ROVOBA-150366 format. One line per field, with one value per residue (C-alpha): residue number from 0; residue in three letters; chain; x, y, z. Coordinates in Angstrom, 1 decimal. Layout:
// residues N
k	NUM, ...
r	ala, ...
c	A, ...
u	X, ...
v	Y, ...
w	Z, ...
//
This chain:
// residues 334
k	0, 1, 2, 3, 4, 5, 6, 7, 8, 9, 10, 11, 12, 13, 14, 15, 16, 17, 18, 19, 20, 21, 22, 23, 24, 25, 26, 27, 28, 29, 30, 31, 32, 33, 34, 35, 36, 37, 38, 39, 40, 41, 42, 43, 44, 45, 46, 47, 48, 49, 50, 51, 52, 53, 54, 55, 56, 57, 58, 59, 60, 61, 62, 63, 64, 65, 66, 67, 68, 69, 70, 71, 72, 73, 74, 75, 76, 77, 78, 79, 80, 81, 82, 83, 84, 85, 86, 87, 88, 89, 90, 91, 92, 93, 94, 95, 96, 97, 98, 99, 100, 101, 102, 103, 104, 105, 106, 107, 108, 109, 110, 111, 112, 113, 114, 115, 116, 117, 118, 119, 120, 121, 122, 123, 124, 125, 126, 127, 128, 129, 130, 131, 132, 133, 134, 135, 136, 137, 138, 139, 140, 141, 142, 143, 144, 145, 146, 147, 148, 149, 150, 151, 152, 153, 154, 155, 156, 157, 158, 159, 160, 161, 162, 163, 164, 165, 166, 167, 168, 169, 170, 171, 172, 173, 174, 175, 176, 177, 178, 179, 180, 181, 182, 183, 184, 185, 186, 187, 188, 189, 190, 191, 192, 193, 194, 195, 196, 197, 198, 199, 200, 201, 202, 203, 204, 205, 206, 207, 208, 209, 210, 211, 212, 213, 214, 215, 216, 217, 218, 219, 220, 221, 222, 223, 224, 225, 226, 227, 228, 229, 230, 231, 232, 233, 234, 235, 236, 237, 238, 239, 240, 241, 242, 243, 244, 245, 246, 247, 248, 249, 250, 251, 252, 253, 254, 255, 256, 257, 258, 259, 260, 261, 262, 263, 264, 265, 266, 267, 268, 269, 270, 271, 272, 273, 274, 275, 276, 277, 278, 279, 280, 281, 282, 283, 284, 285, 286, 287, 288, 289, 290, 291, 292, 293, 294, 295, 296, 297, 298, 299, 300, 301, 302, 303, 304, 305, 306, 307, 308, 309, 310, 311, 312, 313, 314, 315, 316, 317, 318, 319, 320, 321, 322, 323, 324, 325, 326, 327, 328, 329, 330, 331, 332, 333
r	met, ser, asp, gln, gln, ala, pro, gln, ala, gly, glu, gln, gly, ser, tyr, val, leu, val, asn, gln, pro, tyr, glu, arg, asp, thr, arg, tyr, ile, glu, thr, arg, ile, thr, ala, asp, gly, ala, asp, gly, tyr, pro, val, glu, pro, gly, arg, tyr, arg, leu, val, val, ser, tyr, ala, cys, pro, trp, ala, asn, arg, ser, ile, ile, val, arg, arg, leu, leu, gly, leu, glu, lys, val, ile, ser, met, gly, val, cys, gly, pro, thr, his, asp, lys, arg, ser, trp, thr, phe, asp, leu, asp, pro, gly, gly, val, asp, pro, val, leu, gly, ile, pro, arg, leu, ala, asp, ala, tyr, phe, ala, arg, ile, pro, gly, tyr, glu, lys, gly, ile, thr, val, pro, ala, ile, val, asp, val, pro, ser, gly, ala, val, val, thr, asn, asn, phe, pro, gln, ile, thr, leu, asp, phe, glu, thr, glu, trp, ala, pro, tyr, his, arg, pro, gly, ala, pro, val, leu, tyr, pro, glu, glu, leu, arg, glu, glu, ile, asp, ala, val, asn, ala, val, val, tyr, arg, asp, val, asn, asn, gly, val, tyr, arg, cys, gly, phe, ala, gly, ser, gln, asp, ala, tyr, asp, ala, ala, tyr, asp, gln, leu, phe, ser, arg, leu, asp, trp, leu, ser, glu, arg, leu, ala, asp, gln, arg, tyr, leu, val, gly, glu, thr, ile, thr, glu, ala, asp, ile, arg, leu, phe, thr, thr, leu, thr, arg, phe, asp, pro, val, tyr, his, gly, his, phe, lys, cys, asn, arg, gln, lys, leu, ser, glu, met, pro, val, leu, trp, ala, tyr, ala, arg, asp, leu, phe, gln, thr, pro, gly, phe, gly, asp, cys, thr, asp, phe, asp, his, ile, lys, arg, his, tyr, tyr, gln, val, his, arg, asp, ile, asn, pro, ser, gly, ile, val, pro, lys, gly, pro, asp, leu, ala, asn, trp, his, thr, pro, his, gly, arg, glu, lys, leu, gly, gly, glu, pro, phe, gly, asp, gly, glu, pro, pro, ala, pro, leu, asp
c	A, A, A, A, A, A, A, A, A, A, A, A, A, A, A, A, A, A, A, A, A, A, A, A, A, A, A, A, A, A, A, A, A, A, A, A, A, A, A, A, A, A, A, A, A, A, A, A, A, A, A, A, A, A, A, A, A, A, A, A, A, A, A, A, A, A, A, A, A, A, A, A, A, A, A, A, A, A, A, A, A, A, A, A, A, A, A, A, A, A, A, A, A, A, A, A, A, A, A, A, A, A, A, A, A, A, A, A, A, A, A, A, A, A, A, A, A, A, A, A, A, A, A, A, A, A, A, A, A, A, A, A, A, A, A, A, A, A, A, A, A, A, A, A, A, A, A, A, A, A, A, A, A, A, A, A, A, A, A, A, A, A, A, A, A, A, A, A, A, A, A, A, A, A, A, A, A, A, A, A, A, A, A, A, A, A, A, A, A, A, A, A, A, A, A, A, A, A, A, A, A, A, A, A, A, A, A, A, A, A, A, A, A, A, A, A, A, A, A, A, A, A, A, A, A, A, A, A, A, A, A, A, A, A, A, A, A, A, A, A, A, A, A, A, A, A, A, A, A, A, A, A, A, A, A, A, A, A, A, A, A, A, A, A, A, A, A, A, A, A, A, A, A, A, A, A, A, A, A, A, A, A, A, A, A, A, A, A, A, A, A, A, A, A, A, A, A, A, A, A, A, A, A, A, A, A, A, A, A, A, A, A, A, A, A, A, A, A, A, A, A, A, A, A, A, A, A, A, A, A, A, A, A, A
u	43.5, 44.8, 42.4, 43.6, 42.0, 38.4, 37.1, 36.8, 33.5, 32.6, 33.9, 32.0, 32.1, 31.7, 33.4, 35.5, 36.7, 40.1, 42.3, 44.4, 44.1, 42.0, 44.1, 42.5, 43.6, 44.6, 45.6, 43.5, 43.5, 45.7, 45.2, 44.4, 42.3, 44.5, 44.6, 47.6, 46.2, 49.4, 47.8, 45.8, 42.6, 42.5, 40.0, 37.1, 33.5, 30.9, 33.3, 33.3, 30.7, 31.2, 29.7, 28.8, 26.6, 25.3, 25.9, 29.7, 31.7, 34.5, 32.1, 30.1, 33.2, 33.2, 29.5, 30.0, 33.0, 31.4, 28.4, 30.4, 32.5, 29.6, 30.9, 27.5, 27.3, 30.7, 30.8, 27.6, 26.9, 25.5, 24.1, 24.1, 21.8, 22.7, 23.3, 25.0, 25.4, 28.3, 30.7, 29.5, 27.6, 24.4, 22.3, 19.1, 17.8, 17.5, 14.6, 15.3, 18.3, 20.5, 22.6, 21.0, 24.3, 26.6, 24.0, 25.2, 23.4, 26.6, 29.6, 31.8, 31.1, 33.0, 35.9, 36.1, 36.0, 39.2, 40.9, 39.4, 39.0, 39.7, 40.1, 40.2, 37.2, 34.6, 34.6, 32.9, 33.6, 34.7, 35.1, 34.1, 35.2, 31.8, 33.0, 34.8, 32.7, 35.8, 36.8, 39.5, 40.1, 38.8, 41.5, 39.1, 41.6, 43.0, 39.6, 38.5, 41.9, 41.8, 38.3, 39.7, 42.8, 42.7, 39.1, 39.5, 38.6, 35.1, 34.4, 31.2, 31.5, 31.9, 33.0, 35.1, 38.8, 38.9, 42.6, 44.4, 48.1, 49.2, 47.4, 48.1, 50.9, 48.7, 45.6, 47.6, 49.0, 45.6, 44.1, 46.8, 46.0, 42.3, 42.3, 44.5, 42.7, 39.2, 38.1, 39.7, 39.8, 36.1, 36.6, 39.5, 37.2, 34.3, 36.3, 38.8, 39.3, 40.6, 40.0, 43.5, 43.1, 39.7, 41.0, 43.9, 41.8, 39.2, 41.8, 43.4, 40.0, 38.8, 42.3, 42.1, 38.5, 39.6, 42.5, 40.0, 37.7, 40.6, 41.6, 38.1, 37.2, 38.5, 38.4, 35.4, 37.2, 40.0, 42.4, 42.1, 39.0, 36.9, 35.8, 38.5, 39.1, 40.0, 36.5, 34.9, 36.9, 36.1, 32.4, 31.5, 32.7, 31.0, 27.6, 27.8, 28.9, 25.7, 23.5, 26.2, 29.6, 28.6, 26.6, 27.4, 31.2, 31.3, 32.7, 30.7, 32.6, 30.3, 27.9, 28.8, 25.9, 27.6, 30.9, 29.9, 32.6, 32.5, 28.7, 28.4, 31.1, 29.3, 25.9, 27.5, 28.8, 25.5, 23.6, 26.0, 24.7, 26.5, 26.9, 23.5, 21.8, 24.3, 23.7, 21.2, 20.9, 18.5, 21.0, 23.8, 21.9, 20.7, 24.1, 26.0, 23.3, 22.2, 25.6, 27.8, 26.1, 29.2, 28.5, 24.7, 23.5, 19.8, 20.2, 17.7, 18.1, 17.5, 14.8, 16.9, 18.4, 16.2, 17.9, 15.9, 18.7, 21.0, 19.0, 19.3, 21.4, 25.1, 26.5, 29.8, 29.4, 30.8, 34.2, 34.4, 35.3, 33.0, 32.3, 32.7, 35.2, 34.6, 32.5, 28.9, 27.1, 25.8, 22.3, 19.6, 19.0, 15.8
v	46.2, 47.2, 48.6, 45.8, 43.2, 42.1, 41.9, 38.4, 36.8, 37.9, 41.3, 44.4, 46.7, 46.1, 43.0, 44.6, 42.3, 43.1, 41.8, 39.6, 36.5, 37.1, 37.3, 37.2, 39.8, 37.7, 40.6, 39.8, 40.9, 38.1, 38.6, 35.3, 34.2, 31.7, 29.9, 31.9, 35.2, 36.0, 38.6, 40.1, 38.1, 35.0, 32.1, 33.2, 31.7, 34.3, 37.1, 36.7, 36.8, 35.0, 37.0, 35.1, 34.8, 31.4, 32.7, 32.8, 29.6, 30.9, 31.8, 28.6, 26.7, 28.4, 27.7, 24.0, 23.7, 25.6, 23.3, 20.1, 21.0, 22.2, 25.7, 27.3, 27.9, 29.6, 31.6, 33.3, 33.8, 36.8, 36.2, 38.7, 38.5, 37.0, 40.4, 43.5, 47.2, 48.7, 48.6, 46.2, 43.1, 44.1, 42.6, 42.9, 39.6, 40.9, 43.0, 46.6, 45.6, 45.6, 42.8, 42.1, 41.5, 44.0, 46.7, 47.6, 47.6, 47.0, 44.8, 47.7, 49.4, 46.6, 46.8, 50.6, 50.1, 48.1, 50.1, 53.5, 54.1, 50.4, 50.3, 46.6, 44.3, 44.0, 40.2, 37.3, 35.4, 37.8, 37.4, 40.4, 41.1, 41.9, 44.2, 46.5, 45.9, 45.6, 42.9, 40.6, 38.7, 37.9, 35.4, 32.7, 29.8, 30.3, 30.9, 27.2, 25.8, 27.8, 26.6, 23.0, 23.6, 26.6, 26.1, 22.3, 22.5, 23.7, 21.1, 19.1, 15.5, 13.3, 16.0, 14.9, 15.6, 17.7, 18.5, 15.5, 16.1, 13.0, 14.0, 17.8, 17.7, 15.7, 17.9, 21.0, 19.7, 18.7, 22.0, 24.0, 22.5, 22.4, 26.1, 27.1, 25.0, 24.5, 26.9, 29.8, 28.2, 28.7, 32.4, 32.5, 31.2, 33.5, 36.7, 36.0, 39.1, 37.4, 34.2, 32.9, 33.5, 31.8, 28.8, 28.3, 28.5, 26.2, 23.5, 23.8, 23.5, 20.4, 18.8, 19.1, 17.8, 14.8, 14.3, 14.5, 12.0, 9.5, 10.1, 9.6, 6.6, 4.2, 6.2, 7.9, 11.0, 13.2, 12.4, 9.5, 7.6, 10.4, 13.9, 16.5, 20.2, 19.1, 17.7, 20.9, 23.1, 21.2, 20.7, 24.4, 24.7, 21.5, 22.6, 25.8, 24.1, 23.3, 26.1, 28.8, 28.0, 25.7, 28.5, 31.8, 31.2, 29.2, 26.1, 24.0, 21.0, 18.9, 19.5, 18.1, 15.8, 14.4, 13.6, 10.3, 10.1, 13.7, 13.8, 10.8, 12.2, 15.6, 13.9, 11.8, 14.9, 16.8, 14.1, 14.1, 16.3, 19.6, 19.9, 20.0, 21.6, 24.4, 24.9, 27.5, 27.2, 30.1, 32.5, 31.0, 31.7, 35.1, 36.3, 35.4, 36.3, 39.5, 40.9, 40.0, 42.5, 42.6, 38.9, 38.9, 42.5, 41.7, 40.3, 37.5, 34.5, 31.1, 28.9, 25.7, 23.3, 20.9, 20.2, 17.1, 14.9, 15.9, 13.6, 10.5, 7.4, 7.9, 4.4, 5.7, 3.7, 0.7, 2.4, 2.2, 5.1, 6.8, 10.5, 11.2, 8.4, 7.2, 10.3, 11.2, 13.6, 17.0, 17.1, 18.0, 21.7, 23.0
w	26.2, 22.8, 20.3, 18.1, 20.3, 20.8, 24.4, 25.7, 26.6, 30.0, 29.3, 28.2, 25.2, 21.5, 20.0, 17.3, 14.5, 13.3, 10.5, 12.7, 15.0, 18.1, 21.3, 24.7, 27.3, 30.3, 32.6, 35.6, 39.2, 40.6, 44.3, 46.0, 48.9, 50.8, 54.1, 55.2, 54.0, 52.2, 49.9, 52.7, 52.1, 54.3, 53.9, 56.0, 55.8, 55.0, 54.1, 50.3, 47.5, 44.2, 41.4, 38.3, 35.2, 34.1, 30.5, 30.8, 30.4, 32.7, 35.4, 34.9, 36.0, 39.4, 39.9, 39.2, 41.5, 44.3, 44.2, 43.9, 46.9, 49.0, 49.5, 49.3, 53.0, 53.2, 50.0, 48.9, 45.2, 43.3, 39.8, 37.0, 34.1, 30.8, 29.1, 30.2, 29.4, 27.5, 30.4, 33.2, 34.1, 36.0, 38.7, 36.7, 38.0, 41.6, 42.9, 42.0, 40.0, 43.1, 44.5, 47.9, 49.7, 48.0, 47.5, 44.1, 40.7, 38.5, 39.1, 37.9, 41.3, 43.1, 40.6, 41.1, 44.9, 44.5, 41.7, 41.0, 37.3, 36.5, 32.8, 31.9, 31.4, 34.2, 34.1, 35.7, 37.8, 40.4, 44.1, 46.2, 49.7, 51.3, 54.1, 51.8, 48.7, 46.6, 44.1, 45.4, 42.2, 38.8, 37.9, 36.8, 36.4, 39.9, 41.6, 41.1, 42.0, 45.2, 45.9, 45.6, 47.8, 50.0, 51.0, 51.6, 55.4, 54.3, 51.7, 52.3, 53.6, 50.5, 48.2, 45.3, 45.1, 41.9, 41.9, 43.5, 44.1, 42.4, 39.1, 39.1, 36.6, 34.1, 34.8, 34.2, 31.0, 29.7, 30.8, 29.0, 25.6, 26.1, 27.0, 24.0, 21.4, 22.6, 25.4, 23.7, 20.3, 19.7, 20.3, 18.0, 15.3, 16.2, 16.4, 13.7, 11.6, 8.4, 6.5, 7.2, 11.0, 11.0, 9.0, 11.3, 14.4, 12.9, 12.1, 15.5, 17.3, 15.4, 15.6, 19.4, 19.5, 17.5, 20.0, 22.9, 21.2, 21.0, 24.6, 25.9, 23.7, 26.3, 29.5, 31.2, 32.4, 31.1, 33.9, 36.4, 37.3, 38.7, 37.7, 38.0, 37.3, 33.7, 33.1, 34.4, 32.1, 29.0, 29.9, 29.9, 26.4, 25.2, 26.5, 24.5, 21.3, 19.6, 20.9, 20.2, 18.8, 15.9, 14.2, 15.9, 15.9, 12.7, 14.4, 12.0, 10.8, 13.1, 15.9, 19.3, 18.8, 15.7, 17.6, 19.3, 22.0, 23.0, 22.9, 25.2, 27.5, 27.7, 28.4, 31.1, 32.9, 32.3, 34.0, 37.0, 39.9, 39.9, 36.1, 34.3, 37.3, 37.0, 33.3, 31.9, 28.1, 28.0, 29.6, 27.4, 24.1, 25.1, 26.1, 22.9, 20.4, 22.0, 23.2, 20.1, 17.8, 15.5, 14.7, 15.1, 14.4, 14.7, 18.2, 17.3, 19.6, 17.8, 19.2, 18.7, 19.1, 20.9, 24.2, 25.3, 24.0, 26.8, 29.0, 26.8, 27.9, 27.3, 28.1, 29.6, 32.8, 30.9, 30.9, 34.7, 37.0, 39.5, 39.2, 43.0, 43.7, 47.3, 48.0, 47.3, 44.9, 46.3, 47.5, 45.0, 44.5, 46.1
//
């Protein structure tokens, strides 16, 4: 990563604000776990561990997809705390600060087991090969797509089809603009190093949110009549909007709760099994406000906003569509 770039959320180190637009480093470990094992890592139940943090929107996607598809029995999950040290996410939520399956205190250990001296960001989500203790991939957009396709034989009965073949072109197109303008757009606002860079990112973000409001005014989901990968990718940004991005990242034209269509859409998803029960607002707020000291030097975490309104009626059922199509929701969490 260039010293002219700020690390992305989910990476470690200080967030240095520079006098230019924020650019995300997208050089990930692109190895894939596939049915044919073409990259040397075949789909194999019990072999891999998904390492996440509920704080990170990119990792939150993989948590939701894993639950919706019922992959819990074939892919275990390690959870890092909401904050991290200067270089690595840590397993400070586990007894003794050590992941009980991998036997390591820091996710960096798994990266170094794969690539000694690994210099790029120690990011979540990451999938670790348990026998070797080495990271297989941290390519977060591909991780969920592979969960949906390569791991299909292990999906639970009644699991939704999150990446249907007939809709993939449209899903990919929607995901591309949502990633550029919204998922990453909030970071381009928050880490802008100049007024001009911030203004441009702000205008692009809210222009896309207006476009999404128009798209969702007459349809329940982003693509098709059921939840898809596209909804999951947008959801994890929307849940962080009022608690973090509105104030912390200066995305303050409106709160999510002041954008009627998107607010109802987000509540609809939040109240769908697999979404709200995989969301931890405490971890979200602690991560952003305590880690981003260049933006929030005091590290003080705000008490608000009141989150009870996430459970209020949304009225989106009238638009038709069924979240799980002909399938069924995942069983309630214990």
